[in-house]
C-alpha positions in Angstrom: 8.3 44.8 -16.0 8.1 40.9 -16.6 7.7 41.7 -20.4 8.6 39.0 -22.9 8.3 39.6 -26.5 7.6 36.4 -28.8 6.7 35.3 -32.3 2.9 35.7 -32.6 0.9 32.1 -32.8 -2.3 31.9 -34.7 -4.1 31.6 -31.3 -3.0 35.4 -30.6 -5.2 36.9 -33.5 -8.0 38.0 -31.2 -5.6 39.5 -28.6 -3.6 41.5 -31.5 -7.0 42.7 -32.9 -7.9 44.0 -29.5 -4.4 45.9 -29.0 -5.2 47.5 -32.4 -8.6 48.6 -31.8 -7.7 50.0 -28.2 -4.7 51.6 -29.5 -6.5 53.1 -32.7 -9.6 54.3 -30.5 -7.2 56.2 -27.8 -4.7 57.4 -30.7 -6.4 58.5 -34.0 -9.3 60.5 -33.3 -8.8 64.2 -34.8 -11.4 66.7 -34.4 -9.4 68.9 -36.7 -9.4 66.2 -39.5 -12.8 65.1 -39.0 -11.8 61.6 -37.8 -14.3 60.8 -34.7 -13.8 58.0 -32.2 -17.2 56.8 -33.4 -16.2 56.6 -37.0 -12.9 54.6 -36.1 -15.1 52.3 -34.0 -17.2 51.5 -36.9 -14.3 51.0 -39.2 -12.7 48.5 -37.2 -16.1 46.6 -35.8 -18.8 47.6 -37.9 -22.1 49.0 -36.7 -22.9 46.3 -34.6 -19.7 44.3 -34.2 -20.0 42.2 -37.2 -16.5 42.9 -38.4 -14.7 41.9 -35.5 -14.8 38.1 -36.2 -13.7 38.8 -40.0 -10.6 40.7 -38.7 -9.8 38.3 -36.2 -10.0 35.5 -39.1 -7.7 37.7 -41.5 -5.1 37.9 -38.7 -5.0 34.5 -37.9 -4.8 33.4 -41.6 -1.7 36.1 -42.0 0.2 34.7 -39.0 -0.5 31.1 -40.4 0.9 32.1 -43.8 3.9 33.8 -42.1 4.6 30.7 -40.0 4.3 28.3 -43.2 5.8 31.0 -45.7 8.5 32.7 -43.7 10.1 35.5 -45.4 7.5 37.9 -46.2 6.2 38.8 -43.0 6.3 38.2 -39.3 4.3 39.0 -36.3 5.9 39.5 -32.7 3.7 40.0 -29.4 4.7 41.5 -26.3 3.1 39.6 -23.4 3.2 41.1 -19.9 1.6 39.0 -16.8 0.1 36.6 -19.5 -1.6 39.4 -21.6 -0.8 40.5 -25.0 -0.1 44.4 -24.5 1.6 45.0 -27.7 2.6 43.7 -31.2 4.5 44.5 -34.3 4.1 43.0 -37.9 7.1 43.8 -40.2 7.1 42.5 -43.6 8.4 42.8 -47.1 6.2 44.4 -50.0 6.0 43.0 -53.2 9.1 44.3 -55.0 11.2 44.0 -52.0 10.5 47.4 -49.9 10.7 46.5 -46.4 7.8 47.8 -43.8 7.6 48.5 -40.2 4.0 47.5 -40.8 2.0 47.6 -37.5 3.5 48.7 -34.3 0.9 49.1 -31.5 1.1 49.1 -27.8 -1.7 49.4 -25.4 -2.2 53.0 -23.9 -1.6 52.1 -20.3 1.8 50.7 -21.2 2.9 53.5 -23.6 6.1 55.5 -22.4 7.6 52.2 -20.5 10.1 51.5 -23.4 7.8 48.7 -25.0 7.5 50.4 -28.3 11.1 50.9 -28.2 11.9 46.8 -27.5 9.0 46.1 -30.2 10.6 48.5 -32.9 14.2 46.9 -32.2 12.6 43.4 -32.9 11.2 44.5 -36.1 14.3 46.3 -37.3 16.3 43.1 -36.4 14.0 41.1 -38.4 14.8 43.5 -41.3 18.5 43.5 -40.9 20.7 46.8 -40.0 21.7 47.1 -43.6 18.2 47.4 -45.1 16.1 50.8 -45.5 13.0 50.2 -43.6 9.9 52.4 -44.4 6.8 53.2 -42.6 3.8 55.5 -42.7 2.8 57.3 -39.6 -0.5 59.7 -39.2 0.4 63.0 -40.1 -1.1 64.4 -37.0 0.2 61.7 -34.7 3.1 64.0 -33.2 4.1 61.5 -30.3 4.6 58.8 -33.3 6.4 61.0 -35.3 8.7 61.8 -32.3 9.1 58.2 -31.2 10.4 57.2 -35.0 12.5 60.1 -35.4 14.4 59.1 -32.0 15.1 55.8 -33.8 16.6 57.2 -37.0 13.5 57.5 -39.3 13.6 60.6 -41.5 10.3 61.9 -43.4 10.9 61.0 -47.3 8.6 63.8 -48.5 5.8 61.5 -49.7 2.5 60.9 -48.5 1.5 57.5 -47.4 -0.2 55.3 -49.8 -2.7 53.5 -47.8 -5.7 55.8 -48.4 -7.5 54.5 -45.1 -11.0 56.4 -45.0 -12.8 56.8 -41.7 -16.5 58.0 -42.6 -15.3 59.1 -46.0 -12.3 61.1 -44.5 -8.9 59.8 -45.7 -6.6 59.9 -42.7 -3.7 61.8 -43.6 -0.2 59.7 -43.8 3.1 60.7 -44.1 6.2 58.3 -45.0 9.4 57.8 -43.3 12.5 55.8 -43.6 15.3 54.4 -41.8 18.2 54.0 -44.1 20.2 50.8 -43.7 23.9 51.0 -42.8 26.2 49.9 -45.4 28.4 46.9 -44.5 32.0 48.1 -43.9 34.5 47.4 -46.3 
């Protein structure tokens, strides 16, 4: 596969945003929930692309802050043939709860094991003795199965993001992977 996972650099911000946008547009439309591809595009890009530069700037600043103030989060990118094809961004919430954060893989390379490798890197950053939480779109069956295969279980709680696309809140469920208690 010729794949390498490395720490993200601020210069990777545009590629990270592109991976997120392409993955969202392929994954999150749901006729049943009233979430359209066009609504997702407007949420990510704006009506005429006016949000793109701001998203890239916010991503770059997040990466810069994580480089200068390590501990609160980290960004990893998967690079294949010189192109960023996936990323993950683990972080620790205020209050200490550990989160998977973002984990996105371009549709063209899904099913190749890349998501597994990114999730393993994410979880290693947290440490195996830590509980790690995530939210997943309630209708994203593929992602729910993926996380379940990696030891995540549903907490019974709804996601707290309340992401609205054209006024429709994307339904989310919370999952957790319990840390392994140290022996002794």
